[in-house]
C-alpha atoms as a printed R data frame, in Angstrom:
    type eleno elety resid chain resno       x       y      z
1   ATOM     1    CA   MET     A     1  -0.190   0.049  0.025
2   ATOM     2    CA   ILE     A     2   1.601   3.383 -0.879
3   ATOM     3    CA   LEU     A     3   0.930   6.154  1.700
4   ATOM     4    CA   THR     A     4   0.969   9.602  0.231
5   ATOM     5    CA   ALA     A     5   1.760  12.735  1.927
6   ATOM     6    CA   THR     A     6  -2.094  13.317  2.377
7   ATOM     7    CA   HIS     A     7  -2.247  10.107  4.119
8   ATOM     8    CA   ASP     A     8   0.409  11.256  6.535
9   ATOM     9    CA   GLU     A     9  -1.274  14.475  7.249
10  ATOM    10    CA   PHE     A    10  -4.560  12.352  8.040
11  ATOM    11    CA   ARG     A    11  -2.728  10.483 10.390
12  ATOM    12    CA   ARG     A    12  -1.464  13.257 12.103
13  ATOM    13    CA   THR     A    13  -4.912  14.426 12.497
14  ATOM    14    CA   VAL     A    14  -5.799  11.059 13.961
15  ATOM    15    CA   GLN     A    15  -3.026  11.181 16.398
16  ATOM    16    CA   ARG     A    16  -3.852  14.527 17.646
17  ATOM    17    CA   PHE     A    17  -7.420  13.045 18.405
18  ATOM    18    CA   VAL     A    18  -6.099  10.261 20.328
19  ATOM    19    CA   ALA     A    19  -3.399  12.397 22.323
20  ATOM    20    CA   GLU     A    20  -6.184  15.278 23.065
21  ATOM    21    CA   HIS     A    21  -9.734  13.397 23.249
22  ATOM    22    CA   ILE     A    22  -8.800   9.471 24.568
23  ATOM    23    CA   ASN     A    23  -5.691   9.141 26.253
24  ATOM    24    CA   PRO     A    24  -6.191  11.499 28.882
25  ATOM    25    CA   HIS     A    25  -9.214  10.113 29.992
26  ATOM    26    CA   ILE     A    26  -8.718   6.385 29.948
27  ATOM    27    CA   ASP     A    27  -8.208   5.557 33.330
28  ATOM    28    CA   GLU     A    28 -11.278   7.565 34.412
29  ATOM    29    CA   TRP     A    29 -13.487   5.709 31.905
30  ATOM    30    CA   GLU     A    30 -11.732   2.456 32.732
31  ATOM    31    CA   GLN     A    31 -12.805   3.197 36.450
32  ATOM    32    CA   GLN     A    32 -16.276   3.955 35.596
33  ATOM    33    CA   GLY     A    33 -16.825   1.090 33.189
34  ATOM    34    CA   ILE     A    34 -18.246   3.378 30.261
35  ATOM    35    CA   PHE     A    35 -16.795   6.300 28.108
36  ATOM    36    CA   PRO     A    36 -19.125   8.990 26.952
37  ATOM    37    CA   ALA     A    37 -19.736   7.937 23.392
38  ATOM    38    CA   LYS     A    38 -21.976  10.483 22.672
39  ATOM    39    CA   THR     A    39 -19.320  13.282 23.338
40  ATOM    40    CA   LEU     A    40 -16.423  11.372 21.869
41  ATOM    41    CA   PHE     A    41 -18.214  10.523 18.544
42  ATOM    42    CA   ARG     A    42 -19.393  13.997 18.038
43  ATOM    43    CA   GLN     A    43 -15.720  15.199 18.460
44  ATOM    44    CA   ALA     A    44 -14.599  12.611 16.131
45  ATOM    45    CA   GLY     A    45 -17.601  13.467 13.469
46  ATOM    46    CA   GLU     A    46 -16.245  17.231 13.496
47  ATOM    47    CA   LEU     A    47 -13.005  15.936 12.364
48  ATOM    48    CA   GLY     A    48 -14.659  13.726 10.017
49  ATOM    49    CA   LEU     A    49 -13.257  10.635 11.185
50  ATOM    50    CA   LEU     A    50 -16.717   8.675 11.118
51  ATOM    51    CA   GLY     A    51 -17.340   8.818  7.495
52  ATOM    52    CA   ILE     A    52 -14.012   8.578  5.872
53  ATOM    53    CA   ASP     A    53 -14.868   6.178  3.073
54  ATOM    54    CA   LYS     A    54 -18.488   6.839  3.179
55  ATOM    55    CA   PRO     A    55 -20.429   8.982  0.431
56  ATOM    56    CA   GLU     A    56 -20.064  12.814  0.371
57  ATOM    57    CA   ALA     A    57 -24.030  13.005 -0.009
58  ATOM    58    CA   TYR     A    58 -24.372  12.141  3.452
59  ATOM    59    CA   GLY     A    59 -21.464  14.070  5.034
60  ATOM    60    CA   GLY     A    60 -18.891  11.267  4.402
61  ATOM    61    CA   LEU     A    61 -15.437  12.335  2.972
62  ATOM    62    CA   GLY     A    62 -16.043   9.924 -0.291
63  ATOM    63    CA   LEU     A    63 -12.262   8.794  0.227
64  ATOM    64    CA   ASP     A    64 -10.970   5.161 -0.319
65  ATOM    65    CA   TYR     A    65 -10.461   2.514  1.961
66  ATOM    66    CA   SER     A    66  -6.786   3.207  2.625
67  ATOM    67    CA   TYR     A    67  -7.763   6.303  4.561
68  ATOM    68    CA   GLN     A    68 -10.127   4.174  6.867
69  ATOM    69    CA   ALA     A    69  -7.117   1.844  7.066
70  ATOM    70    CA   VAL     A    70  -4.816   4.383  8.451
71  ATOM    71    CA   PHE     A    71  -7.541   5.733 10.757
72  ATOM    72    CA   ALA     A    72  -7.859   2.279 12.255
73  ATOM    73    CA   GLU     A    73  -4.321   1.805 12.407
74  ATOM    74    CA   GLU     A    74  -3.469   5.062 14.286
75  ATOM    75    CA   ILE     A    75  -6.619   4.785 16.466
76  ATOM    76    CA   GLY     A    76  -4.898   1.784 17.870
77  ATOM    77    CA   SER     A    77  -2.456   4.328 19.556
78  ATOM    78    CA   ALA     A    78  -5.220   4.657 22.503
79  ATOM    79    CA   LEU     A    79  -3.839   3.095 25.453
80  ATOM    80    CA   HIS     A    80  -6.742   0.834 26.169
81  ATOM    81    CA   GLY     A    81  -9.114  -1.125 23.566
82  ATOM    82    CA   SER     A    82 -12.423  -0.119 24.239
83  ATOM    83    CA   THR     A    83 -12.592   2.935 22.516
84  ATOM    84    CA   PRO     A    84 -11.069   1.736 19.078
85  ATOM    85    CA   MET     A    85 -13.298  -0.968 19.342
86  ATOM    86    CA   ALA     A    86 -16.477   1.485 19.602
87  ATOM    87    CA   LEU     A    87 -15.530   3.581 16.975
88  ATOM    88    CA   GLY     A    88 -14.664   0.506 15.138
89  ATOM    89    CA   VAL     A    89 -18.428  -0.369 15.327
90  ATOM    90    CA   GLN     A    90 -19.565   3.101 14.115
91  ATOM    91    CA   THR     A    91 -17.502   3.262 11.064
92  ATOM    92    CA   THR     A    92 -16.853  -0.367  9.917
93  ATOM    93    CA   MET     A    93 -19.515  -2.765 11.658
94  ATOM    94    CA   ALA     A    94 -22.771  -1.154 11.839
95  ATOM    95    CA   THR     A    95 -23.075   1.400  9.017
96  ATOM    96    CA   PRO     A    96 -21.302  -0.283  5.685
97  ATOM    97    CA   ALA     A    97 -24.240  -2.260  4.731
98  ATOM    98    CA   LEU     A    98 -26.337   1.183  5.297
99  ATOM    99    CA   ALA     A    99 -23.837   3.207  3.468
100 ATOM   100    CA   LYS     A   100 -23.913   0.354  0.533
101 ATOM   101    CA   HIS     A   101 -27.379  -0.966  0.300
102 ATOM   102    CA   GLY     A   102 -29.393   1.552  2.426
103 ATOM   103    CA   SER     A   103 -32.307   3.626  0.617
104 ATOM   104    CA   ASP     A   104 -31.593   7.297  0.282
105 ATOM   105    CA   GLU     A   105 -34.326   8.092  3.045
106 ATOM   106    CA   LEU     A   106 -32.670   5.680  5.294
107 ATOM   107    CA   ARG     A   107 -29.376   6.921  4.846
108 ATOM   108    CA   ARG     A   108 -30.385  10.389  5.212
109 ATOM   109    CA   GLN     A   109 -32.054   9.486  8.505
110 ATOM   110    CA   PHE     A   110 -29.510   7.272  9.990
111 ATOM   111    CA   LEU     A   111 -26.396   7.427  7.987
112 ATOM   112    CA   ALA     A   112 -25.545  10.685  7.686
113 ATOM   113    CA   PRO     A   113 -26.066  11.407 11.773
114 ATOM   114    CA   ALA     A   114 -23.403   8.365 12.579
115 ATOM   115    CA   ILE     A   115 -21.094  10.466 10.261
116 ATOM   116    CA   SER     A   116 -21.336  13.686 11.845
117 ATOM   117    CA   GLY     A   117 -21.513  11.751 15.331
118 ATOM   118    CA   GLU     A   118 -24.900  12.808 16.570
119 ATOM   119    CA   LEU     A   119 -26.145   9.319 16.540
120 ATOM   120    CA   VAL     A   120 -24.487   6.383 18.132
121 ATOM   121    CA   THR     A   121 -25.044   3.252 16.609
122 ATOM   122    CA   SER     A   122 -24.343  -0.668 17.304
123 ATOM   123    CA   ILE     A   123 -24.562  -3.828 15.223
124 ATOM   124    CA   ALA     A   124 -26.952  -6.100 16.823
125 ATOM   125    CA   VAL     A   125 -26.127  -9.947 15.291
126 ATOM   126    CA   SER     A   126 -24.657 -12.010 18.030
127 ATOM   127    CA   GLU     A   127 -26.887 -14.267 20.081
128 ATOM   128    CA   ALA     A   128 -26.167 -16.271 23.355
129 ATOM   129    CA   GLY     A   129 -26.915 -19.429 21.022
130 ATOM   130    CA   ALA     A   130 -25.467 -17.691 17.798
131 ATOM   131    CA   GLY     A   131 -22.054 -16.184 17.996
132 ATOM   132    CA   SER     A   132 -19.522 -17.162 15.571
133 ATOM   133    CA   ASP     A   133 -22.587 -19.483 13.976
134 ATOM   134    CA   VAL     A   134 -24.651 -16.574 12.582
135 ATOM   135    CA   ALA     A   135 -27.071 -18.607 10.814
136 ATOM   136    CA   ALA     A   136 -28.079 -20.097 14.148
137 ATOM   137    CA   LEU     A   137 -29.671 -16.861 15.365
138 ATOM   138    CA   LYS     A   138 -33.398 -16.967 16.669
139 ATOM   139    CA   THR     A   139 -34.557 -13.195 16.773
140 ATOM   140    CA   SER     A   140 -37.349 -12.815 14.225
141 ATOM   141    CA   ALA     A   141 -38.694 -10.026 12.170
142 ATOM   142    CA   ARG     A   142 -42.352 -10.782 11.179
143 ATOM   143    CA   LYS     A   143 -44.478  -8.233  8.832
144 ATOM   144    CA   GLN     A   144 -47.518  -7.026 10.399
145 ATOM   145    CA   GLY     A   145 -49.349  -4.486  8.377
146 ATOM   146    CA   GLY     A   146 -46.686  -1.882  7.234
147 ATOM   147    CA   ASP     A   147 -44.369  -2.874 10.127
148 ATOM   148    CA   TYR     A   148 -41.606  -5.483 11.097
149 ATOM   149    CA   VAL     A   149 -42.478  -6.866 14.700
150 ATOM   150    CA   ILE     A   150 -39.229  -7.909 16.155
151 ATOM   151    CA   ASN     A   151 -38.968 -10.482 19.231
152 ATOM   152    CA   GLY     A   152 -35.815 -12.245 20.683
153 ATOM   153    CA   SER     A   153 -32.672 -11.070 22.208
154 ATOM   154    CA   LYS     A   154 -29.060 -10.028 21.068
155 ATOM   155    CA   MET     A   155 -26.211 -10.799 23.573
156 ATOM   156    CA   TRP     A   156 -22.487  -8.840 24.044
157 ATOM   157    CA   ILE     A   157 -23.731  -5.721 22.019
158 ATOM   158    CA   THR     A   158 -20.951  -2.970 21.976
159 ATOM   159    CA   ASN     A   159 -22.102   0.364 22.558
160 ATOM   160    CA   SER     A   160 -25.762  -0.912 23.432
161 ATOM   161    CA   THR     A   161 -26.717   1.324 26.039
162 ATOM   162    CA   GLN     A   162 -25.541   4.387 24.644
163 ATOM   163    CA   ALA     A   163 -26.655   3.441 21.086
164 ATOM   164    CA   ASP     A   164 -29.344   5.808 19.576
165 ATOM   165    CA   TYR     A   165 -30.069   2.808 17.042
166 ATOM   166    CA   LEU     A   166 -29.103  -0.868 16.049
167 ATOM   167    CA   CYS     A   167 -28.095  -2.439 12.917
168 ATOM   168    CA   LEU     A   168 -30.126  -5.549 13.764
169 ATOM   169    CA   LEU     A   169 -30.091  -9.010 11.861
170 ATOM   170    CA   ALA     A   170 -32.900 -11.050 12.223
171 ATOM   171    CA   ASN     A   171 -35.157 -13.786 10.494
172 ATOM   172    CA   THR     A   172 -37.619 -12.291  7.997
173 ATOM   173    CA   GLY     A   173 -38.556 -15.642  6.132
174 ATOM   174    CA   ASP     A   174 -38.829 -19.206  6.846
175 ATOM   175    CA   GLY     A   175 -36.566 -20.527  4.148
176 ATOM   176    CA   PRO     A   176 -32.885 -21.835  4.328
177 ATOM   177    CA   ALA     A   177 -30.825 -20.177  7.351
178 ATOM   178    CA   HIS     A   178 -28.429 -18.271  4.656
179 ATOM   179    CA   LYS     A   179 -31.643 -16.936  2.887
180 ATOM   180    CA   ASN     A   180 -34.044 -15.871  5.394
181 ATOM   181    CA   LYS     A   181 -32.247 -12.900  7.280
182 ATOM   182    CA   SER     A   182 -32.512  -9.356  6.868
183 ATOM   183    CA   LEU     A   183 -30.746  -6.098  8.212
184 ATOM   184    CA   ILE     A   184 -33.214  -3.897  9.659
185 ATOM   185    CA   ILE     A   185 -32.366  -0.609 11.479
186 ATOM   186    CA   VAL     A   186 -34.029  -0.430 14.849
187 ATOM   187    CA   PRO     A   187 -34.129   2.841 17.050
188 ATOM   188    CA   THR     A   188 -33.348   1.999 20.643
189 ATOM   189    CA   SER     A   189 -36.048   4.473 21.769
190 ATOM   190    CA   CYS     A   190 -38.674   2.045 20.291
191 ATOM   191    CA   ALA     A   191 -41.167   0.442 22.670
192 ATOM   192    CA   GLY     A   192 -40.467  -3.053 23.680
193 ATOM   193    CA   ILE     A   193 -36.699  -2.835 23.735
194 ATOM   194    CA   ARG     A   194 -34.891  -3.378 27.136
195 ATOM   195    CA   PHE     A   195 -31.459  -3.624 27.984
196 ATOM   196    CA   SER     A   196 -29.553  -5.750 30.734
197 ATOM   197    CA   ASP     A   197 -27.275  -4.241 33.305
198 ATOM   198    CA   ARG     A   198 -23.749  -3.878 31.655
199 ATOM   199    CA   ILE     A   199 -22.044  -7.060 31.256
200 ATOM   200    CA   ASP     A   200 -18.775  -7.321 33.628
201 ATOM   201    CA   LYS     A   201 -16.184  -8.313 31.304
202 ATOM   202    CA   LEU     A   202 -12.720  -9.616 31.397
203 ATOM   203    CA   GLY     A   203 -11.445  -6.756 29.341
204 ATOM   204    CA   MET     A   204 -12.767  -3.921 27.293
205 ATOM   205    CA   ARG     A   205 -13.580  -2.587 30.527
206 ATOM   206    CA   ALA     A   206 -14.712   1.225 29.427
207 ATOM   207    CA   SER     A   207 -16.756  -0.371 26.641
208 ATOM   208    CA   ASP     A   208 -20.625  -0.693 27.428
209 ATOM   209    CA   THR     A   209 -21.752  -3.903 26.404
210 ATOM   210    CA   ALA     A   210 -25.121  -5.554 27.262
211 ATOM   211    CA   GLU     A   211 -27.795  -7.983 26.122
212 ATOM   212    CA   ILE     A   212 -30.749  -6.475 24.399
213 ATOM   213    CA   TYR     A   213 -34.333  -7.721 24.736
214 ATOM   214    CA   PHE     A   214 -36.881  -7.422 21.933
215 ATOM   215    CA   ASP     A   215 -40.775  -7.738 22.878
216 ATOM   216    CA   ASN     A   216 -42.763  -7.100 19.906
217 ATOM   217    CA   VAL     A   217 -40.910  -4.067 18.955
218 ATOM   218    CA   ARG     A   218 -42.328  -2.369 15.623
219 ATOM   219    CA   VAL     A   219 -40.392  -0.686 13.067
220 ATOM   220    CA   PRO     A   220 -41.583   0.406  9.694
221 ATOM   221    CA   GLN     A   221 -40.651  -1.898  6.922
222 ATOM   222    CA   SER     A   222 -39.030   0.959  5.281
223 ATOM   223    CA   HIS     A   223 -36.364   0.472  7.943
224 ATOM   224    CA   LEU     A   224 -34.962  -2.878  5.827
225 ATOM   225    CA   ILE     A   225 -31.395  -2.485  4.541
226 ATOM   226    CA   GLY     A   226 -31.116  -3.605  1.207
227 ATOM   227    CA   VAL     A   227 -32.957  -6.581 -0.088
228 ATOM   228    CA   GLU     A   228 -35.149  -8.653  2.219
229 ATOM   229    CA   ASN     A   229 -33.704 -12.323  3.259
230 ATOM   230    CA   LEU     A   230 -30.278 -11.049  1.661
231 ATOM   231    CA   GLY     A   231 -29.150  -9.768  4.993
232 ATOM   232    CA   PHE     A   232 -26.935 -12.635  5.687
233 ATOM   233    CA   ILE     A   233 -24.794 -11.703  2.664
234 ATOM   234    CA   HIS     A   234 -24.802  -7.956  3.608
235 ATOM   235    CA   GLN     A   235 -23.612  -8.900  7.097
236 ATOM   236    CA   MET     A   236 -20.835 -11.061  5.484
237 ATOM   237    CA   GLU     A   237 -19.778  -8.051  3.632
238 ATOM   238    CA   GLN     A   238 -19.646  -6.047  7.131
239 ATOM   239    CA   PHE     A   239 -17.611  -9.035  8.631
240 ATOM   240    CA   GLN     A   240 -14.847  -8.638  6.157
241 ATOM   241    CA   GLU     A   241 -14.559  -4.625  7.285
242 ATOM   242    CA   GLU     A   242 -14.843  -5.624 10.746
243 ATOM   243    CA   ARG     A   243 -12.001  -8.564 10.618
244 ATOM   244    CA   MET     A   244  -9.747  -5.575  8.920
245 ATOM   245    CA   TRP     A   245 -10.357  -3.304 11.556
246 ATOM   246    CA   VAL     A   246  -9.298  -5.868 14.297
247 ATOM   247    CA   GLY     A   247  -6.125  -6.408 12.376
248 ATOM   248    CA   LEU     A   248  -5.331  -2.908 11.734
249 ATOM   249    CA   SER     A   249  -6.210  -1.112 15.152
250 ATOM   250    CA   SER     A   250  -4.176  -3.895 16.903
251 ATOM   251    CA   LEU     A   251  -0.877  -2.751 14.994
252 ATOM   252    CA   LYS     A   252  -0.039   0.118 17.287
253 ATOM   253    CA   MET     A   253  -1.389  -1.571 20.320
254 ATOM   254    CA   MET     A   254   1.201  -4.370 20.149
255 ATOM   255    CA   GLU     A   255   4.124  -1.759 19.190
256 ATOM   256    CA   ALA     A   256   2.905  -0.001 22.202
257 ATOM   257    CA   CYS     A   257   3.311  -2.936 24.384
258 ATOM   258    CA   ILE     A   258   6.869  -3.564 23.019
259 ATOM   259    CA   ASN     A   259   7.816  -0.011 23.281
260 ATOM   260    CA   HIS     A   260   6.475   0.464 27.181
261 ATOM   261    CA   THR     A   261   8.371  -2.846 27.959
262 ATOM   262    CA   ILE     A   262  11.694  -1.666 26.596
263 ATOM   263    CA   ASP     A   263  11.323   1.235 28.420
264 ATOM   264    CA   TYR     A   264  10.429  -0.621 31.675
265 ATOM   265    CA   THR     A   265  13.097  -3.466 31.297
266 ATOM   266    CA   ARG     A   266  15.635  -0.867 30.608
267 ATOM   267    CA   GLU     A   267  14.737   0.791 33.995
268 ATOM   268    CA   ARG     A   268  14.161  -2.311 36.166
269 ATOM   269    CA   LYS     A   269  17.306  -3.906 37.764
270 ATOM   270    CA   ILE     A   270  18.078  -7.534 38.344
271 ATOM   271    CA   PHE     A   271  21.036  -8.934 39.866
272 ATOM   272    CA   GLY     A   272  23.198  -5.555 39.153
273 ATOM   273    CA   ARG     A   273  22.087  -4.636 35.717
274 ATOM   274    CA   SER     A   274  18.998  -3.881 33.668
275 ATOM   275    CA   VAL     A   275  16.484  -6.590 32.963
276 ATOM   276    CA   LEU     A   276  17.181  -5.589 29.138
277 ATOM   277    CA   ASP     A   277  20.534  -6.316 29.176
278 ATOM   278    CA   ASN     A   278  19.516 -10.085 29.099
279 ATOM   279    CA   GLN     A   279  20.130 -11.036 25.545
280 ATOM   280    CA   VAL     A   280  16.912 -13.677 25.390
281 ATOM   281    CA   ILE     A   281  14.833 -10.439 26.449
282 ATOM   282    CA   HIS     A   282  15.936  -7.952 23.618
283 ATOM   283    CA   TYR     A   283  16.119 -10.590 20.996
284 ATOM   284    CA   ARG     A   284  12.408 -11.942 21.772
285 ATOM   285    CA   LEU     A   285  11.200  -8.058 21.537
286 ATOM   286    CA   ALA     A   286  12.912  -7.987 18.231
287 ATOM   287    CA   GLU     A   287  11.170 -11.140 17.057
288 ATOM   288    CA   LEU     A   288   7.920  -9.772 18.296
289 ATOM   289    CA   GLN     A   289   8.190  -6.335 16.432
290 ATOM   290    CA   THR     A   290   8.812  -8.427 13.343
291 ATOM   291    CA   GLU     A   291   5.732 -10.415 13.890
292 ATOM   292    CA   VAL     A   292   4.051  -7.028 14.110
293 ATOM   293    CA   GLU     A   293   5.669  -5.781 10.804
294 ATOM   294    CA   ALA     A   294   4.617  -8.956  9.014
295 ATOM   295    CA   LEU     A   295   0.981  -8.532  9.992
296 ATOM   296    CA   ARG     A   296   1.145  -4.953  8.952
297 ATOM   297    CA   ALA     A   297   1.905  -6.109  5.633
298 ATOM   298    CA   LEU     A   298  -0.687  -8.741  5.496
299 ATOM   299    CA   CYS     A   299  -3.257  -5.840  6.455
300 ATOM   300    CA   TYR     A   300  -2.070  -3.646  3.831
301 ATOM   301    CA   ARG     A   301  -2.522  -6.226  1.071
302 ATOM   302    CA   GLY     A   302  -6.181  -6.573  2.245
303 ATOM   303    CA   VAL     A   303  -6.164  -2.884  1.769
304 ATOM   304    CA   GLU     A   304  -5.124  -3.056 -1.362
305 ATOM   305    CA   GLN     A   305  -7.629  -5.462 -2.542
306 ATOM   306    CA   MET     A   306 -10.281  -3.530 -0.914
307 ATOM   307    CA   VAL     A   307  -9.314  -0.401 -2.830
308 ATOM   308    CA   ALA     A   308  -9.376  -2.421 -6.150
309 ATOM   309    CA   GLY     A   309 -12.758  -3.764 -5.309
310 ATOM   310    CA   GLN     A   310 -11.478  -7.498 -4.999
311 ATOM   311    CA   ASP     A   311 -12.907  -9.996 -2.772
312 ATOM   312    CA   ILE     A   312 -11.194  -9.719  0.312
313 ATOM   313    CA   SER     A   313 -12.728 -12.774  2.295
314 ATOM   314    CA   LEU     A   314  -9.766 -14.748  2.355
315 ATOM   315    CA   ILE     A   315  -7.265 -12.089  3.144
316 ATOM   316    CA   ALA     A   316  -9.902 -10.592  5.857
317 ATOM   317    CA   SER     A   317 -10.255 -13.985  7.372
318 ATOM   318    CA   MET     A   318  -6.019 -14.475  7.241
319 ATOM   319    CA   VAL     A   319  -5.738 -11.045  8.909
320 ATOM   320    CA   LYS     A   320  -8.261 -11.738 11.604
321 ATOM   321    CA   LEU     A   321  -6.893 -15.267 12.460
322 ATOM   322    CA   LYS     A   322  -3.177 -13.922 12.732
323 ATOM   323    CA   THR     A   323  -4.208 -11.041 14.838
324 ATOM   324    CA   GLY     A   324  -5.904 -13.253 17.131
325 ATOM   325    CA   ARG     A   325  -2.865 -15.076 17.600
326 ATOM   326    CA   LEU     A   326  -0.401 -12.513 17.557
327 ATOM   327    CA   THR     A   327  -2.068 -10.052 20.288
328 ATOM   328    CA   GLY     A   328  -2.240 -12.898 22.556
329 ATOM   329    CA   GLU     A   329   1.558 -13.526 21.828
330 ATOM   330    CA   VAL     A   330   2.839 -10.141 22.149
331 ATOM   331    CA   THR     A   331   0.877  -8.805 25.228
332 ATOM   332    CA   SER     A   332   1.637 -12.279 27.245
333 ATOM   333    CA   GLY     A   333   5.276 -12.225 26.226
334 ATOM   334    CA   CYS     A   334   5.686  -8.729 27.020
335 ATOM   335    CA   LEU     A   335   3.632  -8.889 30.352
336 ATOM   336    CA   GLN     A   336   6.202 -11.824 31.386
337 ATOM   337    CA   TYR     A   337   9.330  -9.101 31.533
338 ATOM   338    CA   TRP     A   338   7.164  -6.838 33.953
339 ATOM   339    CA   GLY     A   339   7.493  -9.573 36.674
340 ATOM   340    CA   GLY     A   340   5.165  -8.708 39.387
341 ATOM   341    CA   MET     A   341   4.125  -5.417 37.944
342 ATOM   342    CA   GLY     A   342   2.581  -7.126 35.025
343 ATOM   343    CA   PHE     A   343   0.095  -9.083 37.249
344 ATOM   344    CA   THR     A   344  -1.242  -5.810 38.587
345 ATOM   345    CA   TRP     A   345  -4.295  -4.237 36.967
346 ATOM   346    CA   ASP     A   346  -3.389  -0.679 35.762
347 ATOM   347    CA   ASN     A   347  -0.515  -0.596 33.515
348 ATOM   348    CA   VAL     A   348  -0.514  -0.497 29.743
349 ATOM   349    CA   VAL     A   349   0.472  -3.894 29.221
350 ATOM   350    CA   SER     A   350  -1.975  -5.827 31.739
351 ATOM   351    CA   ARG     A   351  -4.713  -3.942 30.093
352 ATOM   352    CA   ALA     A   352  -3.627  -4.821 26.552
353 ATOM   353    CA   PHE     A   353  -3.250  -8.363 27.650
354 ATOM   354    CA   ARG     A   354  -7.079  -8.030 28.751
355 ATOM   355    CA   ASP     A   355  -8.331  -6.140 26.142
356 ATOM   356    CA   SER     A   356  -6.669  -8.032 23.216
357 ATOM   357    CA   ARG     A   357  -7.796 -11.617 24.294
358 ATOM   358    CA   LEU     A   358 -11.099 -10.631 22.541
359 ATOM   359    CA   SER     A   359  -9.360 -10.656 19.065
360 ATOM   360    CA   ALA     A   360  -9.432 -14.225 18.794
361 ATOM   361    CA   ILE     A   361 -12.978 -14.456 20.084
362 ATOM   362    CA   GLY     A   362 -15.081 -11.317 18.514
363 ATOM   363    CA   GLY     A   363 -15.778 -10.996 15.117
364 ATOM   364    CA   GLY     A   364 -15.521 -14.631 14.240
365 ATOM   365    CA   SER     A   365 -13.285 -17.074 16.362
366 ATOM   366    CA   ASP     A   366  -9.895 -18.340 15.473
367 ATOM   367    CA   GLU     A   367 -11.532 -21.714 14.664
368 ATOM   368    CA   THR     A   368 -14.159 -20.018 12.505
369 ATOM   369    CA   MET     A   369 -11.511 -18.333 10.386
370 ATOM   370    CA   LEU     A   370  -9.871 -21.302  9.820
371 ATOM   371    CA   ALA     A   371 -12.763 -23.049  8.766
372 ATOM   372    CA   ILE     A   372 -13.361 -20.274  6.118
373 ATOM   373    CA   ILE     A   373  -9.809 -20.118  4.959
374 ATOM   374    CA   SER     A   374  -9.766 -23.964  4.651
375 ATOM   375    CA   LYS     A   375 -12.983 -24.032  2.717
376 ATOM   376    CA   MET     A   376 -11.447 -21.280  0.339
377 ATOM   377    CA   MET     A   377  -8.492 -23.375 -0.049
378 ATOM   378    CA   GLY     A   378 -10.465 -26.298 -0.965
379 ATOM   379    CA   THR     A   379  -9.609 -28.610  2.021
380 ATOM   380    CA   HIS     A   380 -12.465 -28.269  4.071
381 ATOM   381    CA   PRO     A   381 -15.639 -30.102  3.146
């Protein structure tokens, strides 16, 4: 991927945003278990960061995906995973299908204010019995008059308690599981929607995650995104962007772990010399940095394919798989060199260790990625 001076200037904008609006507040947000999405997203929207590759007609910048990739990579320099994940939901998980397949009216009503940061959105796909196996979801949306009537529940929903609307995947037909689902915009102000308490998670502690219950929730049929019963396909397209986001936004996080570990082990003394003076440690950190750079190259290849309009199913799955494995290796490896301090709650590396564990689970588990890659290689039945 060739980065121009324009990309570099855009990167500096994101760096300033992280330095001014995210990192100074992380400790407070982590303690509170939530960050102010409506405030932060409005600040991001004012800088044009929420609609980088979205149509200009709805307030987006109309740039190609390489600029979205720069945003994803640089937002990973936030010193926790919660706000990068939440921003990723807004830009690459809950709005791509709306931008690509939604009606003009639906995009004016919901995409434009998501781009400006006026509205917070969330992607509502996973259920307690349907995580990586999206086809198994049970939530239904049945036609009644001019409405869809929605019943069911969604689990592990990021941004949920602060979201103004959901991009919901539900069963709208009785056909095969891959051909009976639709994506529907559901405002959270609708009667019949109820949220659980925020889920107490291992990591991503400042991200509000909850279960959502739908009891005869009515929305107009005009809130359908794209074609009815093609929602599974539309959602698979969104998953490709989500998987690229996971990879790109993890690069700077892993580099931060490595760099903080270099600083810490240089200062920490054992047996009369700094920990970093041990060859096994500085060689291991060199290996980890090399692996991060290899993942960056894989991500950039995926970006090139995206910009060229190619199918990125294979490369995005590889990115996601490699990220899930490498984030665990880097954070665990670095944490080891912090000794007892690595087992404390409030430092950059232990927080990254907790937050990054999601990389191998959310957006499709490592095992699901292996199944996709194997099928595309022709080795999986």
